[in-house]
C-alpha positions, 0 to 999 in steps of 0.5 A, spaced: 170 301 656 172 294 660 176 297 666 169 301 667 165 295 666 169 291 671 169 296 676 162 297 676 160 289 676 157 287 682 156 279 683 151 280 688 147 283 683 147 278 679 148 272 684 144 267 680 148 268 673 154 269 677 153 261 680 152 258 674 158 261 671 162 258 676 159 252 675 160 251 668 167 254 668 169 248 673 165 243 670 169 245 663 176 245 666 175 239 669 171 235 663 177 238 659 183 236 664 180 228 666 182 225 659 189 228 659 190 225 667 188 219 665 192 218 659 198 220 662 197 215 669 196 209 663 202 211 660 206 212 666 204 206 669 201 211 675 195 206 677 192 203 683 194 195 684 188 191 687 189 188 693 185 184 699 181 189 701 179 192 694 173 192 690 175 193 683 179 187 680 183 192 675 188 197 675 186 204 675 189 211 675 188 214 682 190 221 680 183 224 680 184 229 685 189 233 680 183 235 675 178 237 682 184 241 684 185 244 677 177 246 677 177 249 683 183 253 683 181 256 676 175 259 678 177 261 685 183 265 681 178 268 676 173 270 681 178 273 686 177 279 684 170 280 685 169 276 691 172 276 699 179 276 697 182 273 703 178 268 704 179 265 697 187 266 698 187 262 705 182 256 702 187 256 696 193 256 700 190 250 704 187 246 698 195 247 695 198 244 701 193 238 701 194 237 694 201 236 694 200 232 700 195 227 697 199 227 690 206 224 694 201 219 698 197 218 691 204 217 687 209 213 693 207 213 700 206 218 706 206 217 713 199 218 716 203 222 721 205 227 716 198 228 712 196 230 719 201 235 720 199 238 714 191 238 715 193 241 721 197 246 718 191 248 713 185 248 717 190 253 722 191 258 716 183 258 716 181 258 723 187 263 725 186 268 719 179 268 718 176 267 725 172 262 722 171 257 728 165 254 732 164 259 738 160 254 741 156 248 742 149 252 741 146 249 748 149 242 747 150 239 754 148 246 756 155 249 753 153 255 750 160 259 749 167 256 748 174 260 751 178 262 745 183 257 745 178 251 746 174 253 740 180 253 736 182 246 738 175 244 738 175 247 731 181 243 728 178 236 731 173 237 727 176 239 720 181 232 721 175 229 723 171 230 717 177 230 713 179 223 715 171 221 715 171 223 708 177 219 705 174 213 709 168 213 705 172 213 698 171 205 698 165 205 692 164 208 685 161 214 685 160 214 693 164 220 695 163 224 689 156 223 689 156 224 697 160 230 697 156 234 691 149 233 694 152 236 700 155 242 697 149 243 693 145 244 700 151 249 702 150 253 696 143 254 697 145 255 705 150 260 703 146 264 699 141 265 704 147 267 708 148 272 703 156 269 703 156 269 695 164 267 696 162 261 700 156 259 695 162 260 689 167 255 692 161 250 694 158 250 686 165 250 683 165 244 687 159 241 685 162 243 677 168 239 679 165 233 681 160 232 676 165 232 671 169 227 675 163 222 676 163 221 669 169 217 669 168 215 676 163 211 674 166 209 667 167 201 666 173 202 661 176 209 663 175 209 670 179 214 675 179 214 682 180 221 686 185 218 690 188 221 697 189 227 692 182 228 691 179 226 698 183 230 702 181 237 699 174 235 698 174 233 704 178 239 707 172 243 703 167 240 706 170 241 713 170 248 711 164 249 709 161 246 715 164 250 720 163 257 716 155 255 716 156 253 723 159 260 725 155 264 720 148 261 724 151 262 731 154 270 730 147 271 727 141 271 732 136 272 727 138 266 723 133 261 722 139 256 724 141 260 730 140 254 735 140 249 730 146 249 725 150 243 729 144 238 728 143 240 721 150 240 719 151 233 723 145 231 718 149 233 712 155 229 714 151 224 717 153 217 713 161 219 713 160 221 721 156 214 722 161 210 718 167 212 721 164 212 728 162 204 727 169 202 723 173 205 730 168 201 734 169 195 731 177 195 730 177 198 737 173 195 741 171 188 737 177 186 733 182 189 738 186 192 733 189 199 731 182 204 728 186 206 722 187 199 720 184 198 712 179 193 712 172 191 709 168 192 715 165 199 712 157 200 711 158 201 704 162 194 703 157 191 707 152 193 701 156 190 696 157 184 700 150 182 701 148 183 693 148 190 692 152 193 686 157 198 686 151 203 683 146 201 688 150 202 693 151 208 692 144 210 689 142 207 696 147 211 701 146 218 697 138 217 697 138 215 705 143 221 706 138 226 702 132 223 707 136 224 713 137 232 711 130 233 709 127 230 715 133 234 719 130 241 716 124 239 718 126 238 725 129 245 726 123 247 731 125 242 736 130 243 741 137 242 739 139 236 744 132 233 741 133 234 734 141 230 735 137 224 739 132 223 734 137 224 728 142 218 731 135 214 732 132 215 725 139 216 721 141 209 724 135 205 722 134 208 715 141 205 714 139 198 717 133 198 713 136 196 706 139 190 709 133 188 712 130 189 705 135 184 702 134 179 707 127 178 706 128 178 698 133 173 699 128 169 703 122 170 698 127 167 693 128 161 697 122 160 699 120 160 692 125 155 690 123 151 695 115 151 693 117 149 685 
């Protein structure tokens, strides 16, 4: 009876229930796993020591990526028999490579070169064996189609860019997790519309594990960080979702996003990409140091410096990113180059506004004191 039921079961006929089940399973696995990780980390003194660029003052476990990984792997293992097994297995393989690289970096130290090699290898697995790549620029600079090897090289560059851009924003409580969860939720919507239940399942599973993670990431007494383990595998999945979305849109000329997918993808990841571009400019041009030298010049660090709390910083940045995405959805009818130019303008302005508001508020307080 069970065998007959399984043989006749089709997730696509029950997509909503299927996605809810994937979300719940991922959430429960992660929810049950994080307290154990927290306990082991404290008992074995596997803690992050605050330094000059830290925004926290207490020793904190950095092994949250283990719970994120376990939740994702369990969901993909359970659903693998019903969905696109090839894609799921390759994603699991890439996640496993980055998991062990990140774990070693969190427990000891791993050179940037070795991490880069691991990221390239994991990305190459998916690009080559699933042929999921950016096949052209969708008319950006009048480039429509790229030669095969140029396409692979450019897609690899996008993977590395997104993985490391995401890693760089992991500096304030809840920021990286909330950004990734909100972006993944939008990808669930996009993949369901594209009738790709396999990708939608992975995306909603990521939402589930990140929701469980955020409970402890925001906690004052039992705080945990995702560490390099978490940031690499989450960044890898966001890169995979982005490239898959662009690829799906580019090969289907009936898609609503056929000519607009690069702009919408850019909007979804606007904050990590903007912050990375800004921080590299500051380090290379202004400070004349290595672009990979850690400092406290990120946008989220500046929010903290002018008086916003960790929670308020996260709320502001995620709220602005959501507004940027909403605007991007409403500009899909425009020429792609126009969409990107507009995105750069209104996106940059929106991230400047909180600084202006804070300055105005501080000036008002000073004026009020002077009157008294």
